Structure formats: C-alpha cells, structure tokens
Phi, psi and omega in degrees: 000137182289166177294320180299316181286328175300316183294322177299311180298323179297315175302315183294319181294316178300319180298317179299315179296319181295321184293315184293320175301317182297311181299320185294324179295330185281344186259154173301152183302320184281345185266012191234026180296321178293318178298318180298322178291318179297319174299312177306314181292317177298322177294320177300313180298324176292319175301314180298314179296322174300316179298311180302316175304306180302316180298315184297314179297320183292319181286329178293321182290321180296315182296323180289334180258004181286136178302324183294324187284336185293325183285352181272000000 
C-alpha cells in the first residue's frame, strides 16, 4: 500500500476513534460496553496503521539513501 493510501486510512481511523470517544462520553457508564469494545478495536486499528505508515516511511527513506539506488 502506498504512503498516500496509508495516510488516508490513518485519517479515517483517527476520525472514527474521535467519533466513538464523543459517543462514549454521551452515554451512561453501564450502557456503553459494546461501544467501548468498538472503540478498543478502532484504537488498535489506528495504532496498526500508524506503525505501517512509519515503517513505510522508514523503508522509503532507507531505499532513497542506499548507495546502490543512487546510480539508478
């Protein structure tokens, strides 16, 4: 997946987490167990996307600075 697509997915995941957090605050504590689980899963997805994007940026940076790749 390209860096641009990862960034788009990361933004979408951030928006979803923010939306769920607002919904969670609006509900009584006992009525939100399903929403808490959805938030937990969304936060895990967000973390995974952040790591994928960081790894992609690191590997792209490594390839661009590699001595073998400069001559091409």
